[in-house]
C-alpha positions as CSV (number, residue, x, y, z in Angstrom):
1,M,0.0,-0.1,0.2
2,S,1.4,3.6,-0.9
3,E,1.7,6.1,1.6
4,A,-1.2,8.0,-0.2
5,E,-3.5,4.9,0.1
6,D,-2.4,4.6,3.9
7,A,-3.0,8.2,4.6
8,L,-6.5,8.0,3.1
9,K,-7.5,4.9,5.0
10,Q,-6.5,6.3,8.1
11,A,-8.2,9.7,7.5
12,K,-11.5,7.5,6.4
13,D,-11.2,5.5,9.4
14,A,-11.2,8.7,11.6
15,I,-14.3,10.2,9.5
16,N,-16.0,6.8,9.8
17,K,-15.0,6.7,13.9
18,V,-16.9,9.9,14.2
19,F,-19.8,9.6,12.0
20,A,-20.8,6.1,12.3
21,P,-22.2,6.3,15.6
22,L,-24.4,9.1,14.7
23,I,-25.6,7.3,11.7
24,E,-26.2,4.0,13.3
25,T,-28.0,5.9,16.3
26,T,-30.2,7.9,14.0
27,Q,-31.1,4.7,11.9
28,S,-32.1,2.8,14.7
29,K,-34.1,5.8,16.4
30,I,-35.9,5.7,12.8
31,H,-36.4,2.2,12.9
32,Q,-37.9,2.4,16.4
33,L,-40.2,5.1,16.0
34,E,-41.3,3.3,12.4
35,S,-42.1,0.4,14.3
36,A,-44.0,2.2,17.0
37,G,-46.4,3.7,14.4
38,I,-44.7,7.4,14.8
39,D,-43.3,9.5,11.9
40,P,-39.7,10.2,12.2
41,S,-39.9,13.2,10.2
42,K,-42.2,14.8,13.0
43,Y,-41.1,13.4,16.2
44,F,-41.4,15.8,19.1
45,D,-38.4,15.9,21.5
46,L,-39.6,16.7,24.9
47,D,-36.0,17.0,26.0
48,S,-35.3,20.0,23.6
49,N,-39.1,21.0,23.1
50,E,-38.9,21.1,19.4
51,T,-39.9,18.7,16.5
52,V,-36.8,16.6,15.2
53,D,-36.7,15.3,11.5
54,F,-34.7,12.0,12.0
55,Y,-34.7,11.5,8.1
56,Q,-33.3,14.8,7.5
57,M,-30.8,14.5,10.2
58,L,-29.8,11.1,8.8
59,I,-29.3,12.9,5.3
60,E,-27.2,15.4,7.1
61,Y,-24.9,13.0,8.9
62,T,-24.2,10.7,5.8
63,S,-23.8,14.0,3.6
64,A,-21.4,15.6,6.1
65,R,-19.5,12.4,6.3
66,D,-19.4,11.9,2.4
67,Q,-18.4,15.5,2.3
68,A,-15.5,14.7,4.7
69,V,-14.1,11.7,2.8
70,N,-14.5,13.6,-0.6
71,K,-12.5,16.5,0.7
72,I,-9.8,14.2,2.3
73,E,-9.6,12.3,-0.9
74,N,-9.2,15.5,-3.1
75,Q,-6.4,16.6,-0.8
76,I,-4.4,13.6,-1.0
77,T,-4.9,13.0,-4.8
78,L,-3.7,16.8,-5.2
79,A,-0.7,16.3,-3.1
80,V,0.1,13.1,-4.9
81,K,0.1,15.1,-8.2
82,N,1.9,17.6,-6.7
83,Q,4.6,15.2,-5.5
84,K,4.7,13.8,-9.0
85,K,5.1,17.0,-10.7
86,K,7.9,17.8,-8.2
87,E,9.8,14.2,-9.0
88,A,9.3,14.9,-12.9
89,A,10.8,18.3,-12.5
90,R,13.5,17.0,-10.6
91,S,14.4,14.2,-12.9
92,A,14.2,16.6,-16.0
93,K,16.7,18.9,-13.9
94,R,18.9,15.8,-13.7
95,V,18.8,15.0,-17.4
96,Q,19.3,18.4,-18.1
97,D,22.6,18.6,-15.8
98,Q,23.7,15.3,-17.8
99,I,23.4,16.8,-21.0
100,S,25.2,19.8,-20.0
101,K,27.8,17.7,-18.6
102,M,28.1,15.7,-21.8
103,M,28.0,18.9,-24.0
104,K,31.0,20.5,-22.2
105,N,32.9,17.4,-22.5
106,L,32.7,16.8,-26.3
107,K,35.1,18.4,-28.6
108,F,34.2,19.9,-31.8
């Protein structure tokens, strides 16, 4: 596994560690409410004294997770591309230096 792949896996694991419990808890709550015949999109929470839309909450959690994963994937992809550009530039410079040395050693 490359460093980039390893970094991406670690980042995804960290993101999922945050979002998985939120998503699983929300899915469980939706299932419980549906099983009880209660609309999860119009659940009145007495503790917060407001109506909670668990479907929307689930959408927001999964969207936030997906955005975080996409952002880190893009950042790592860009870093890899930049690294490859730097490596290519260094290789080109080495080739130029070698050609310059060869040209100096040529006698016409």
